[in-house]
C-alpha positions as CSV (number, residue, x, y, z in Angstrom):
1,M,149.0,48.4,137.4
2,S,148.7,50.1,140.8
3,K,147.3,47.9,143.6
4,K,146.4,50.9,145.7
5,A,142.7,51.2,146.5
6,I,141.1,54.2,144.9
7,K,138.9,56.1,147.3
8,P,135.8,57.7,145.6
9,S,135.5,61.4,145.7
10,L,132.8,63.9,144.7
11,Q,135.3,66.5,143.8
12,N,136.0,67.2,140.1
13,P,139.8,67.2,139.7
14,F,139.5,69.7,136.8
15,D,137.6,72.2,138.9
16,P,139.5,74.8,140.9
17,P,139.2,74.4,144.7
18,E,136.2,76.1,146.1
19,K,137.1,79.3,147.9
20,V,134.4,81.3,149.7
21,E,135.2,85.0,150.3
22,F,133.0,87.2,152.5
23,T,133.6,90.4,150.6
24,I,131.4,92.8,148.7
25,P,131.9,92.4,144.9
26,G,134.6,94.8,143.8
27,E,135.9,95.4,147.3
28,I,139.6,95.2,147.8
29,S,140.5,92.4,150.2
30,R,142.1,93.4,153.4
31,Q,143.3,91.5,156.4
32,T,140.6,89.2,157.8
33,G,139.4,89.4,161.3
34,A,136.7,88.2,163.7
35,Y,133.9,89.1,161.3
36,E,135.2,86.8,158.6
37,E,135.8,84.0,161.1
38,A,132.1,84.3,162.2
39,M,131.0,84.3,158.6
40,Q,133.0,81.3,157.8
41,A,131.6,79.5,160.8
42,G,128.1,80.4,159.8
43,Y,128.7,79.2,156.2
44,D,130.1,75.9,157.5
45,L,126.9,75.4,159.7
46,I,124.7,76.0,156.6
47,Q,126.7,73.4,154.7
48,R,126.9,70.9,157.5
49,P,123.7,68.9,157.0
50,T,124.6,68.2,153.4
51,K,128.4,68.0,153.4
52,S,129.2,66.4,156.8
53,V,128.1,63.0,155.5
54,E,130.8,60.6,154.4
55,I,130.9,59.6,150.7
56,G,130.7,56.0,151.8
57,Q,127.3,56.6,153.3
58,I,126.0,58.2,150.1
59,E,127.4,55.3,148.1
60,K,125.6,52.8,150.3
61,Q,122.3,54.5,149.5
62,H,123.0,54.4,145.8
63,F,124.1,50.8,146.0
64,K,120.7,49.9,147.4
65,K,119.1,51.8,144.5
66,R,118.0,54.6,146.8
67,M,118.5,58.3,146.6
68,T,119.6,60.6,149.4
69,V,117.1,62.9,150.9
70,W,118.6,65.9,149.0
71,E,118.4,64.1,145.7
72,R,114.7,63.3,146.4
73,I,114.0,66.9,147.0
74,R,115.5,67.9,143.6
75,V,113.0,65.4,141.9
76,L,110.0,67.1,143.6
77,T,111.0,70.7,142.6
78,E,113.7,72.6,140.7
79,A,113.3,75.6,143.1
80,Q,115.7,76.0,146.0
81,P,114.1,74.5,149.1
82,N,113.6,76.6,152.2
83,I,115.1,74.3,154.9
84,L,113.9,74.9,158.4
85,F,115.6,73.9,161.7
86,Q,118.6,72.7,159.6
87,N,121.1,72.4,162.5
88,W,119.0,70.8,165.1
89,G,120.7,68.0,167.1
90,K,123.9,67.5,169.1
91,N,126.1,67.3,166.1
92,L,124.4,70.3,164.4
93,D,123.7,68.2,161.4
94,G,119.8,68.3,161.4
95,A,119.6,65.1,163.6
96,S,118.9,62.8,160.6
97,L,115.7,64.6,159.6
98,V,115.3,67.3,156.9
99,T,112.3,69.7,157.2
100,G,111.4,72.6,154.9
101,I,109.1,74.3,152.6
102,L,109.1,73.5,148.9
103,N,107.5,75.4,145.9
104,I,105.9,72.7,143.8
105,N,104.2,74.1,140.7
106,G,103.7,77.5,142.4
107,R,102.3,76.0,145.6
108,D,103.8,76.0,149.1
109,V,104.2,72.5,150.4
110,A,105.6,71.4,153.8
111,L,108.1,68.6,153.5
112,Y,110.0,66.3,155.8
113,G,112.4,63.6,154.8
114,H,114.5,61.1,156.8
115,D,118.2,61.4,156.0
116,F,119.3,57.7,156.1
117,T,123.0,58.7,155.7
118,V,122.8,60.2,159.2
119,R,122.1,57.7,162.0
120,A,119.9,55.6,159.6
121,G,117.2,58.3,159.7
122,S,116.3,57.3,163.2
123,I,114.0,59.4,165.5
124,D,114.9,60.8,168.9
125,A,113.2,63.4,171.1
126,T,115.0,66.2,169.3
127,N,113.9,65.5,165.7
128,G,110.5,64.2,166.9
129,Q,109.9,67.7,168.2
130,K,111.3,69.2,165.0
131,L,108.9,67.1,162.9
132,A,105.9,68.0,165.1
133,R,106.8,71.7,164.8
134,L,106.8,71.4,161.0
135,M,103.4,69.7,161.1
136,Y,101.8,72.2,163.3
137,M,103.1,75.0,161.1
138,A,101.7,73.3,158.0
139,G,98.3,73.1,159.7
140,E,98.4,76.7,160.8
141,K,99.4,78.0,157.4
142,G,97.1,75.7,155.5
143,I,99.6,74.0,153.2
144,P,99.8,70.3,152.2
145,L,102.4,68.0,153.8
146,V,104.7,65.6,152.0
147,G,106.7,63.0,153.9
148,M,109.7,61.0,152.6
149,N,110.0,58.1,155.1
150,D,113.3,56.2,155.2
151,S,114.0,55.4,158.8
152,A,115.3,52.6,161.0
153,G,112.8,53.7,163.7
154,A,113.5,55.1,167.1
155,F,117.2,56.0,167.9
156,V,117.9,53.2,170.5
157,P,120.8,55.1,172.3
158,A,118.3,57.9,173.0
159,G,116.2,55.5,175.1
160,V,112.7,56.7,175.9
161,G,113.5,59.9,174.1
162,G,113.1,58.1,170.8
163,L,109.6,56.9,171.8
164,D,108.7,60.4,173.0
165,G,109.8,61.8,169.7
166,Y,107.5,59.5,167.8
167,A,104.6,60.1,170.2
168,E,105.0,63.9,169.7
169,A,105.0,63.4,165.9
170,F,102.0,61.0,166.1
171,T,100.0,63.6,168.0
172,A,100.9,66.5,165.7
173,L,100.0,64.5,162.5
174,R,96.7,63.5,164.0
175,K,95.8,67.0,165.0
176,I,96.3,68.4,161.4
177,S,94.5,65.4,159.9
178,G,91.4,66.8,158.2
179,V,92.9,70.3,158.1
180,I,95.5,69.7,155.4
181,P,96.0,66.7,153.1
182,S,99.2,64.7,153.4
183,I,101.1,62.4,151.1
184,M,103.6,59.9,152.4
185,C,106.3,58.1,150.4
186,M,107.7,54.9,151.8
187,F,111.4,54.5,151.0
188,G,113.8,51.8,152.2
189,F,113.0,49.6,155.2
190,N,110.6,51.1,157.8
191,A,109.2,49.3,160.9
192,G,107.3,50.1,164.1
193,G,106.9,53.9,164.5
194,G,108.3,54.4,161.0
195,S,105.1,52.6,159.7
196,Y,102.5,54.0,162.1
197,L,103.4,57.7,161.5
198,P,103.1,57.7,157.7
199,R,99.9,55.7,157.7
200,Q,98.3,58.5,159.6
201,G,98.6,60.5,156.4
202,S,96.0,60.9,153.8
203,F,97.8,58.8,151.1
204,V,100.7,56.4,151.2
205,I,102.8,55.6,148.1
206,Q,105.1,52.6,148.2
207,P,107.8,51.8,145.5
208,S,109.0,48.3,144.7
209,D,111.8,46.8,146.8
210,T,110.7,48.5,150.0
211,F,109.2,47.3,153.3
212,F,107.2,48.7,156.1
213,G,105.3,47.0,158.8
214,L,104.7,46.4,162.5
215,T,108.0,44.4,162.7
216,G,110.6,43.0,160.4
217,P,111.0,39.3,159.3
218,G,113.6,38.8,162.0
219,V,111.1,39.4,164.8
220,V,108.5,37.2,163.1
221,K,111.1,34.4,162.9
222,S,112.0,34.7,166.6
223,V,108.4,35.0,167.9
224,L,106.5,32.7,165.5
225,G,109.3,30.6,164.0
226,E,108.1,31.6,160.6
227,D,110.5,32.2,157.7
228,I,109.2,35.1,155.6
229,T,110.8,37.6,153.2
230,P,110.3,41.4,153.6
231,E,108.4,41.4,150.3
232,E,106.0,38.8,151.6
233,L,105.6,40.5,154.9
234,G,105.3,44.2,154.0
235,G,106.1,44.7,150.4
236,P,104.0,46.8,147.9
237,K,102.0,43.8,146.7
238,V,100.8,43.0,150.2
239,H,100.0,46.6,151.2
240,G,98.6,47.5,147.7
241,Q,95.9,44.8,148.0
242,S,95.1,45.4,151.7
243,G,94.8,49.2,151.2
244,V,97.5,50.1,153.6
245,A,99.3,51.5,150.6
246,D,97.1,53.6,148.4
247,L,99.4,53.6,145.4
248,T,102.3,51.3,144.5
249,V,104.9,52.3,141.9
250,G,108.1,51.0,140.3
251,D,110.8,53.1,141.9
252,E,111.6,56.2,144.0
253,V,111.4,58.6,141.0
254,A,108.0,57.2,140.1
255,A,106.8,57.7,143.7
256,L,108.0,61.4,143.7
257,R,106.5,62.1,140.3
258,T,103.2,60.5,141.6
259,V,103.3,62.9,144.6
260,V,103.5,65.9,142.2
261,R,100.6,64.6,140.1
262,L,98.4,63.7,143.1
263,L,99.0,67.1,144.6
264,S,97.5,68.7,141.5
265,Y,94.1,67.2,142.4
266,L,94.2,68.2,146.1
267,P,93.3,71.5,147.8
268,D,95.8,73.2,150.1
269,N,93.5,72.8,153.1
270,N,89.9,72.1,154.1
271,S,88.8,75.8,153.6
272,V,89.4,76.0,149.8
273,M,88.6,74.1,146.6
274,A,91.0,71.9,144.8
275,P,92.9,73.8,142.0
276,Y,90.8,74.7,139.0
277,Q,92.5,74.0,135.6
278,E,91.4,75.5,132.4
279,T,90.7,72.9,129.7
280,S,90.5,73.0,125.9
281,D,88.3,69.8,126.0
282,P,84.7,71.1,125.1
283,L,82.1,70.3,127.8
284,D,79.6,69.4,125.1
285,R,81.9,66.8,123.5
286,K,79.9,63.8,122.5
287,T,80.9,60.6,124.3
288,W,80.4,58.2,121.4
289,E,82.8,55.7,122.9
290,I,80.5,55.1,125.8
291,N,77.7,54.4,123.4
292,T,79.9,51.9,121.5
293,L,80.9,50.2,124.7
294,L,77.3,49.7,126.0
295,K,76.0,48.7,122.6
296,K,78.7,45.9,122.1
297,A,78.1,44.7,125.7
298,F,74.3,44.6,125.8
299,N,73.9,43.3,122.2
300,S,76.2,40.3,123.0
301,P,74.8,36.8,123.6
302,T,74.8,37.4,127.4
303,G,72.7,40.6,126.9
304,F,72.3,42.9,130.0
305,N,74.3,40.4,132.1
306,T,77.5,41.3,130.2
307,P,80.2,42.9,132.4
308,F,82.2,45.9,131.2
309,D,85.0,48.0,132.6
310,V,83.6,51.2,134.1
311,S,86.9,53.0,134.0
312,I,86.3,53.5,130.2
313,I,83.2,55.6,131.1
314,I,85.2,57.6,133.7
315,Q,87.9,58.2,131.1
316,Q,85.4,59.4,128.5
317,V,83.7,61.8,130.9
318,C,86.9,63.4,132.2
319,D,88.8,66.3,130.6
320,H,91.1,64.8,127.9
321,G,90.4,61.4,129.3
322,D,92.8,62.0,132.2
323,Y,92.0,60.6,135.7
324,F,93.9,59.4,138.7
325,E,92.8,56.2,140.4
326,I,93.3,55.6,144.1
327,Q,93.9,52.1,145.5
328,P,93.8,50.5,142.0
329,E,95.0,47.1,143.3
330,R,92.5,46.8,146.2
331,A,88.8,45.7,145.8
332,R,88.7,46.2,142.1
333,E,84.9,45.7,142.2
334,V,84.8,49.5,142.7
335,V,86.9,52.3,141.1
336,T,87.7,55.4,143.2
337,A,89.5,58.1,141.3
338,F,90.1,61.8,141.0
339,G,89.5,63.5,137.7
340,R,88.6,66.9,136.2
341,L,85.3,67.8,134.5
342,G,85.2,71.2,132.9
343,G,88.4,72.1,134.8
344,H,86.9,71.2,138.3
345,V,88.4,68.4,140.3
346,V,85.8,65.7,141.1
347,G,85.9,62.4,142.9
348,F,84.5,59.3,141.1
349,V,83.1,56.3,142.9
350,A,82.0,53.7,140.4
351,N,80.9,50.0,140.6
352,N,83.0,47.9,138.2
353,S,80.9,45.0,136.8
354,A,84.1,43.7,135.1
355,V,85.1,42.3,138.5
356,A,82.7,40.1,140.5
357,S,79.7,41.8,138.8
358,G,80.5,44.9,140.8
359,Q,79.2,43.4,144.0
360,I,80.1,45.3,147.2
361,D,82.1,43.2,149.7
362,C,83.9,44.3,152.9
363,D,87.0,45.6,151.1
364,S,85.1,47.6,148.5
365,A,82.7,49.1,151.1
366,L,85.6,50.3,153.2
367,K,87.4,51.6,150.1
368,I,84.4,53.6,149.2
369,A,83.9,54.9,152.7
370,R,87.5,56.1,153.0
371,F,87.5,57.9,149.7
372,V,84.1,59.5,150.1
373,R,85.1,60.8,153.6
374,F,88.3,62.3,152.2
375,C,86.4,64.1,149.4
376,N,83.8,65.3,152.0
377,I,86.5,66.8,154.3
378,Y,88.3,68.6,151.5
379,N,85.4,70.1,149.5
380,I,85.7,67.8,146.5
381,P,82.4,67.1,144.7
382,L,81.5,63.5,144.0
383,I,80.0,61.6,141.0
384,F,78.7,58.1,141.9
385,M,78.3,55.6,139.0
386,E,76.1,52.7,140.1
387,D,76.1,49.3,138.5
388,T,75.9,46.6,141.2
389,T,73.7,43.6,141.9
390,G,74.1,44.3,145.7
391,F,76.2,43.3,148.6
392,L,78.1,40.1,148.3
393,P,76.4,37.4,150.6
394,G,78.0,34.4,152.2
395,R,79.6,33.0,155.4
396,E,83.0,34.6,154.7
397,Q,81.6,38.1,154.3
398,E,79.5,37.8,157.4
399,A,82.5,36.6,159.4
400,R,84.5,39.5,158.2
401,G,81.8,42.0,159.2
402,I,80.0,42.9,155.9
403,V,77.2,44.6,158.0
404,Q,79.7,46.8,159.7
405,A,81.6,47.6,156.5
406,G,78.4,48.4,154.7
407,R,77.5,50.7,157.6
408,S,80.8,52.5,157.2
409,M,80.0,53.1,153.5
410,L,76.5,54.2,154.2
411,D,77.6,56.6,157.0
412,S,80.2,58.2,154.8
413,I,77.7,58.8,152.0
414,V,74.9,60.2,154.3
415,D,77.5,62.6,155.9
416,V,78.5,64.1,152.5
417,R,78.1,67.9,152.3
418,T,79.8,68.6,149.0
419,P,77.9,68.6,145.7
420,R,77.2,65.0,144.6
421,I,75.5,63.3,141.6
422,L,74.3,59.7,141.2
423,L,74.4,58.2,137.7
424,I,72.8,54.8,137.4
425,L,74.4,52.9,134.5
426,R,72.6,49.5,134.7
427,N,71.9,47.5,137.8
428,A,70.7,49.1,141.1
429,F,69.2,46.5,143.3
430,G,68.1,46.2,146.9
431,G,70.2,47.5,149.8
432,A,73.0,48.5,147.6
433,Y,70.8,51.0,145.9
434,A,69.3,52.2,149.1
435,S,72.7,53.0,150.6
436,Y,74.4,54.3,147.4
437,N,73.9,58.1,147.2
438,N,70.2,58.3,146.1
439,Y,67.9,61.2,146.9
440,P,66.9,59.9,150.4
441,T,70.6,59.7,151.4
442,G,71.3,63.3,150.2
443,A,72.1,63.2,146.5
444,D,71.8,66.6,144.7
445,L,70.8,64.9,141.4
446,V,70.0,61.4,140.3
447,L,70.4,60.6,136.6
448,A,70.0,57.3,134.8
449,L,70.9,55.8,131.4
450,P,68.1,54.1,129.4
451,T,69.8,50.8,130.3
452,T,69.0,51.2,134.0
453,R,67.5,48.3,135.8
454,L,66.2,49.6,139.1
455,A,64.4,47.1,141.3
456,V,64.2,45.7,144.8
457,M,65.7,42.5,143.6
458,G,67.4,41.1,140.5
459,P,65.8,38.3,138.3
460,A,65.3,36.3,141.5
461,G,62.5,38.8,142.3
462,K,60.2,36.9,140.0
463,E,59.8,34.3,142.8
464,F,57.9,36.9,144.8
465,V,56.2,39.0,142.1
466,Y,54.9,36.0,140.1
467,K,54.6,33.6,143.0
468,G,51.2,32.3,142.1
469,E,52.0,31.7,138.4
470,L,55.3,29.9,139.3
471,R,53.4,27.7,141.7
472,K,50.9,26.7,138.9
473,I,53.7,26.1,136.4
474,R,55.8,24.0,138.8
475,S,52.8,22.0,140.1
476,A,52.0,21.1,136.5
477,V,55.4,19.3,136.0
478,P,54.5,16.0,137.7
479,G,51.3,15.7,135.6
480,M,53.3,16.5,132.4
481,I,55.8,13.7,133.3
482,K,53.0,11.2,134.0
483,T,51.1,12.0,130.8
484,G,54.3,12.2,128.7
485,T,55.4,8.8,130.0
486,Q,52.1,7.2,129.2
487,E,52.1,8.6,125.7
488,R,55.7,7.4,125.1
489,V,54.9,3.9,126.4
490,A,51.8,3.7,124.2
491,A,54.0,4.7,121.3
492,G,56.2,1.6,121.9
493,M,59.1,3.0,124.1
494,N,60.6,1.1,127.1
495,G,59.0,2.2,130.4
496,D,62.3,3.6,132.0
497,E,63.3,5.3,128.8
498,A,59.9,6.8,128.4
499,K,60.0,8.2,131.9
500,K,63.4,9.7,131.4
501,D,62.5,11.3,128.1
502,A,59.3,12.7,129.6
503,E,61.2,14.2,132.6
504,K,63.7,15.8,130.2
505,A,60.9,17.3,128.1
506,A,59.2,18.6,131.3
507,A,62.4,20.1,132.6
508,E,63.0,22.0,129.3
509,W,59.4,23.2,129.3
510,L,59.8,24.5,132.9
511,K,63.1,26.2,132.1
512,A,61.4,27.9,129.1
513,Q,58.5,29.1,131.2
514,E,60.8,30.5,133.9
515,A,62.9,32.2,131.3
516,A,59.8,33.8,129.9
517,L,58.9,35.1,133.4
518,N,62.4,36.4,133.8
519,Q,62.1,38.4,130.6
520,R,58.7,39.6,131.7
521,Y,60.0,40.6,135.1
522,E,62.9,42.5,133.6
523,K,60.6,44.2,131.1
524,E,57.9,45.2,133.6
525,L,59.9,45.9,136.7
526,M,63.7,46.0,136.0
527,N,63.7,49.4,134.2
528,P,63.9,53.1,135.1
529,R,60.2,53.8,134.6
530,E,59.0,53.3,138.2
531,G,62.0,55.3,139.5
532,L,61.0,58.1,137.2
533,A,57.4,58.0,138.1
534,L,58.2,58.1,141.9
535,G,60.8,60.9,141.5
536,S,63.6,58.5,142.5
537,I,65.3,59.4,139.2
538,S,65.4,63.0,138.0
539,S,65.9,62.3,134.3
540,I,67.2,59.9,131.7
541,V,70.5,60.7,130.0
542,M,71.7,59.4,126.7
543,P,75.2,57.8,126.8
544,T,76.5,60.3,124.2
545,D,75.5,63.3,126.3
546,L,77.0,62.1,129.6
547,R,80.0,64.6,129.7
548,K,77.8,67.5,128.9
549,V,75.0,66.7,131.3
550,L,77.3,65.8,134.2
551,G,79.6,68.8,133.6
552,E,76.8,71.4,133.4
553,N,75.1,70.1,136.5
554,L,78.4,69.9,138.4
555,A,79.2,73.5,137.4
556,F,75.8,74.7,138.6
557,F,76.1,73.0,142.0
558,L,79.7,74.3,142.5
559,R,78.6,77.9,141.7
560,H,76.3,77.7,144.8
561,Y,78.8,75.8,147.1
562,K,81.0,77.6,149.6
563,P,84.1,75.6,150.7
564,S,84.6,75.5,154.4
565,P,85.9,73.1,157.1
566,M,83.4,70.5,158.3
567,G,81.2,71.8,161.1
568,G,78.2,70.7,163.2
569,V,77.9,67.4,165.0
570,Q,80.7,64.9,164.4
571,R,78.9,61.6,164.3
572,E,80.5,58.3,165.2
573,F,82.5,56.8,162.3
574,H,83.6,53.2,162.0
């Protein structure tokens, strides 16, 4: 057995050696000259970015379960990419950054990707300028941007040039923000500028076994003396829950496939609508499953206090039940998702009572604000589904700034210019209702299910509405205890036992009286009737007709909406 080490090779030994001739087909070859030499040099330059990399570098990527930038491109599209600025850099190898235009499902998409096999994908002044030039071109031509980030950060030997490169890219990406949507994939280990740049994009997708953050675990150890793993510091679980990553997936292929799917819901730029897609799902399809869901929930022992998963309603309303949730791991009290209704892309914002009664806290308010603002910028209509008992109270929420977070949500909703509909599913109480896309905040249409409970307060409101009756009932308790004790003593019971038994009976009576007032409050005030009488609700919709009513009204509003960039006064936004 040979002990000689076998060096890996990408060449097939059974294939004949590649020979490139620069002749016209059928032309008789003659002696070559300066022309052929120039052609050969040009061909070598074209091949240099892909073939100048040592096989060992490619193997290192594969060993770490990562693809090369060229392999990632082939997952995004089968069409040949149009690579731009391919020989930038001192070594004429693209300077560790690939930029180009891809055709993804018939749409032009600008793309950049760090080539980790060259200089660890680091950034210097040269490729920072190259990246900025691609971004400006994407903004000028009005095409989406996709980034495949796999970079060690600034190229240290370049000195300040590396920082200048990042600064130029930061500026370019900020200037096209709001003009074209951008999707960023986080591959490998990214820190510093390699984290700031992609987070400037519209959406960030992070696969498992990757890291991005301000600094790596080594710096944390040296500065704070804290031992922490990359996964604990900046892995997908951390960023998925904080909202720094909008989507987390299993691996690189899943990330790239998610890019293609997300793109199908996004417009090319802020002057056009998102792609319309013909559907065979009838708009008048009955949504019996919604009826079954609500019937089982509200007929259960807990009645109208029974939580349910609102994503089931979104699924039943959308074409073929297909929707795309954004930030599914963050603030699950609210669901934000893209879907299609009658072929039109629509953004859904829905309170989810299955988690914390759908109460709005700091995280869910900011999640709503960010999603609503994106839809507003890119001409995507919105359907709000309301089922919340209000904002989450408490010391922790106040300390985290619930007032400011709620203000962000309210600001984003008031500023919406695209068609928008509010559907009240059940609870709509207090300030949460007042700030959640009703007629005064600009809704085009407000609909309600018969299960709607619209009120200033929940059941606790009985304390104010029936204040006098409650005072009489509660003031009668001491007298009941005294009379009950006397009756029990007269019947032969021990004094202490008689008093305890009388107190227990009075407490049960009080509980029954308050429960009766609760039911009366819910019946008289927690219903859609007052909202209908005041015009706060346009009409009642049956659960089985939701898809038809929402789809027809959405189509009407879109027929009279002209997509355009946002104009007018740009108000402060926090």
